[in-house]
N, C-alpha and C positions, 0 to 999 in steps of 0.2 A: 504493500500500500504506500509506504513512504517512498519507495523507488519510483512508483508510477507518478506520485504527486511531484516528485523532484523533476522527472522528465518533462512534465507539463510546464513547470516553471522555466526550464531552459528553453522550451519552445517559445514561451512568451517573451523572453528577453530578445530573441531574434526579431520579434515584432515590436520591440520597444514598449513592452507593457510594463505595468507597475508591479514591483516585487511584493511578495507576501511578507507578513511579519512573523519571524521565528520567535518562539518562546523557549525559555529554559533557564537553567541555573548559571551560577558563576562562582569563581573562587576568589578569595582575598588576594590582593596583590602582594608580592613578596616585599618584606621590609627593606628599606634602603640602607642595608648594613654593608660595611666594607667587607669585601671578600665574597659576598653573596651575589652571584652573577645575574646580570640582566640577560634574558634569553630572548632573542628575536627569531621568529619563524619566517624564513624566506620561502615564498611560494611563487614559482614562476615556471615558464616553459623551458625546461632543460632538454626536451625532446618534442617531437611533433611539429606542426605547421609553423609555429612561431619560435622555434628553437633558437634561431640566431638572435632574436629580440631578447629572449630570456637569458641567454648566456651573456650577452652584453650587459644586461641589467645586473646580473649577479656580480660580474667583474667590477662594474662601476660602484655597486653598493659596498663591496669589500674595500675598494680604494677610498671611497668616501668615509668609511669608518676610520680608516688609517689616518686620513688627512684631518678629519674633525677632532680626533682624539690625540693628535700629535704623535701618532705611532704607539701610544700606550694601550689602546683598546680598552680604556677606562672612561666611563661617562658618569658624571655625578657621583664620583667616588666608588663606583662599582664596575667590575670587569664586564665586558660585553661579549656575548657568544652568539653565533648565528647557526641555526639548523636549517638546511635547505631541503625542500621537497619539490619534486617534479610534477607539475600538473598534467604533463603530456599534451597540453593544449586541449584538454577534454574537460568540460565543466563538471561532470559527475566525479571525475578523478580529482579535480581541484577541491571539491567539497570534502571528499574522503580524506585527502592529504591534510587539509586544513583542520579537520576534526582530530586527526592523529596528532598534529602539532599542539593543538589546544588541550586535548585530553591526556595523551601519553607524555608529551614533552613539556607540557604546562608552560608554553611560551608566554612572555609578557606582552609582546607586540607582534603583529603580523605585518609583512610588507610584500607587495606584489599585487597582482600577477601581470603577465604580458597581455593576455587576452581579456577583452571586455566581457565576454560571455563567462569566462572563468571568474572574473571579479564579481559579476552578478551572482554567481553561484555561492559565493562566500560572504556576501554583504550581511546577510541575516545572522551568520555565525558571530560576527563581531559584536552585534547587539546581544545575542543570546549569551555569549560568554563574557560580555563586558570587557572586551579588549579593543585597543586601537588597531585599526587596519589602515596602513599608509599605502594608498594605491599608487603604483608606478610599474609599467608605463601605460596601462590600459587607459584609453582616452575618450571613450564614449561619454558624452556630456551628462547623460541621465544618471550616471553613477554617483554624481554629487548633486543631483537635483531630486527628481520625483521618487527615485527608488533608494536614495541614500538614507543614512541614519546618523545620529550624532556621534557614533564611534568611528565614522569613516572620514578620513582626510585624504586629499590628493596633492602630492608635492609637485606633480607635473602639470602640463596644460591639458585642455580638453579640445574636442573637435570644434566646438563653438568658438573658442579663442582662435584656433587656426583660421576658420572661415572669416572671423572678424578682422584678423590681420590682413588677409588677402583683399577684403573689401576696402580697408583703409589704404592699402597700397594703390589699388586701381583708381580710387576716386581722388587720391592725392596727385597722381600722375595725369589723370584725365577727368577733371570735374564733370559730373553728369554723364559718366561713361555708360555706354550701352554694351551689355555683356551677355555672352552665351555661356551656358554651363554644360560641361561634358563630364558625366560621372557614371559608374556602373549601376545597373539596376539591382541594387542590393541594399541591405540595411546600412552598410558602411557608406556607400555612395550617397544615399538619400540623407543620412545623418549629417554628412558634411554639407550637402547642398542646401538644406532647409535653413540653417542659420546664416549661410552666406547670402541668400536672397534677402533676408530681413536686414542684415547689416548693410548690404549694398544700397538698398532702398532708403535706409536711415541716413546714409551718407550722400544721398542725392543721385545715385545711379539707378539704372533700369536693367532688369533682366529681360532680354529679348526672347529667349527660348531656353528650355532645359532638355538636353538629350541624354537618355538613359539606356545605352546599349546593354545587352546581357553581360553579366560579369565574366562569362567564358567566351565572349565574342572574339572572333579573329578577323572578321571583315567589318570595317567601320564606315564603309563608303556612304551609305544613305545618311548616317548621322553627321558626318563631316560635310557632306553636300548641303544639307539643310543649314548648317552653321555658316558655310560660305555664302549661301544665298541671303542670309539675314544681315550680312555686312556689319558685324559687331566691331566695337573699338577694342574689345578684349575677349578672349576665351579663357575661362577658368576651368582647368582640367583637374579632375580628382580621379586618381587611378592607383591601383596596386596590383601587382601580378605580372607574370612573364609575358602575357598576351597584351602588352601595352600598345597604345595607339600612335606613338611618336613617329615611327617611320612612315606610316600611311598618311598621317597629317602632313608630313614633309613632302611626300610624293604627290599629294593632291594640292599643294601650294598654300596650305593654311598659314604657314609661317611667313610667307611673303605677303599674304593678304591682310594680316592683323597681328596683334600682340597675343602671345600665348603665355599664360601664367599658371604656376602651380607651386605647391610646397616642395621643398627639397627633402627627399627621404634619406634613408640610410645609404651608405656608400655603394653597396651592391646594386641598389636600384639606380643610383646616379650613373652607373656604367651603361645603362640602357637608354640614357636620355641625352645623348650627344647632340641630337637635333634641336635641343633647347638653347643652344648657344646664342647669346645676345638678348635673350628674353628675360623679363623680370619675374620675381617670385618672392617667397619668404622661406625662412627656415627657423625651426625650433633650436637647432644646434648644428654647427659644423665646426670642426676643430680649428680651422683657420679664420673663422668669423668672430667668435667670442673672444674678447680682449679684456682679461682681468687676471689677477694673480692665481685664483683657484684653477682656471682653465690652463694657465701656463704650467702649473704643477701637474695637472692631469695629463696633458699632452706629453710632457717630459717623462713622467713615470710610465705611461702606457707604452710609449715607443721603446723605452729602455727594457721593459719587462716582456712585451709582446711583439715587438718589431714592427708595429704599425700604429697610426694615430687612433685615438678613441673615436667611436662612432656615436650616433645620436642617443642610443639607449644606454651606453656607458655613462654619458653625461646625466641621464635621468636617474640611473641607479645611484650615482654619487650624490645628487641633490637630495634624494630620499634619505640617505644615510646622514647627511649633514643636518637635515631637518630634525630627525630623531635625536641625534646627539645634542643639538641645540636645546631641544625641549628637556632632555634628561639632565643637562647641566643646570637648567633653570629650576627643575624640581628637586635637585640634589639626589637624583637617582630614584625618586619615587615613581613607580610605574602604575600606580592606581589610575584607572581610566578617567575618573572624574577630575583628578588633579591634572592629568595630561590634557584633557579637553580644555580646561580653563587656561592652561599654559599655551596650547597650540593656537587657540582662537586669537587671530590678529598678530600672531608671532611672525617676526621677520627672520629669515635665515639666508645664508649665502649659498651659492651654487656655481657651477661652471659657466652659467650665463648671466651671473649677477644676482643682486638681491631679489628675493621673493617674499611674499607674506601670505598667510592663510586668511581668507576672507571669513569673518566670524559667522556670518549667516549660514553659509553652506559648506564651509571647510574646503573650498576650491582655491588652490594656490593661484596667486596673481603674479605675473612675470612679464618681462619684456620679450619680444620676439625680434626678428631681424629681417629687414628688406634686403634682398640680394639680387644680383644679376648672374645668370648662368654663363660661365666663361670656360674656354678651353685653355689648358696650360701645357706646355711641352713636358713630356715625361710623366704626365698624370693620366691614368687610364680611365678617368671618369670626368664628367662635366663638373666644374668647380663652382660652388656658390661664393660669390665675391660680395663683400659687405657694401651696401649703399648707405644704410642708416639703421640705427637702433629704433625700433618702434616702441614708444613708451607703454608701460603696462596698462595705463589708463585707456589707451587707444585700442587695446585688444581685450579689454575686460568684457566677459560675457554677462548677459543679464542674470540677476539672481532669480532662480525659479522656485526655491524653497528656503525656508528658514527653520533650522533645527531648534528644538526646545533648549532653553538655557540649562 
């Protein structure tokens, strides 16, 4: 019966439905005594469809703990330990592994996961067990709005902030811009497109049309043709997957006809986007764009230890660790959920992209993003995001959709 009910919940998340309320008990937080470790449960995709994202997040989180504790792995006077569990990018597994961390390992805080569906599957457990869940990097905006609860915080950005950043860039460059949207016909594509339309219109722009080809499409001809015929000032492309539309857009002359904009993804995906050269966009993180001491340390250490620069989800994992350590220092190592909630609300914390803070009403982190131009550089095997300007966090702030009880 429980398994059937849980399967229904996961189906609903894919339709952006509202989460149920889980009921249950809790245990007392461990006393903040020296030598009594703080145990963090890391829950992410160490295998499965989002394995690369999860492995990056894990690496970044561990580097973040090292940086934030000055290499001591002590926060608020207590040693910090992390127990990692693999969600396999399957929501049912994510929930089972989260229960294991909470029941058997008795972790004080949960962090992760990579998948928004995995995150949805464990939101209620945070409330049931009265533990803080620090979401990273799952980005669906509903996780900190209608389905969230007061135990859930997100240290990274959400899809609505991404869309708001893109709308701000387009209307800054072309006031009153007329825009076509190109996105997969999926929960992912529509979740990005919907807040973009609102943000663009709020900034004085107009959406001419929205094209939603199937997520597994390989021929985009009719969709690109309709966009060309609409004669837009910009095309906002939202895409993820190997069957990307860039080459066909180039072959059909879209890049010559108008500006094509998108968000810069992880480096592996940037290798498939060479056609974007010279076009504008935004990025959450690129190692050569963020300019601050935290990122300098991260790049130096990541290259020294792994032989390559950090990617987008490494940065996110580091930010989550820095947020948790900042809170634990303020509480003197007290991991009681109510104490942490009071501390985290409105709290500022540093990250590889600069200072962020948790909005008190919905626990969504507010942060700056970056306007970039896609460029080619000799010897680099991917299109390179080049900084144009830092977009202030107030310009990419998404609307508050829920207010958690005090």
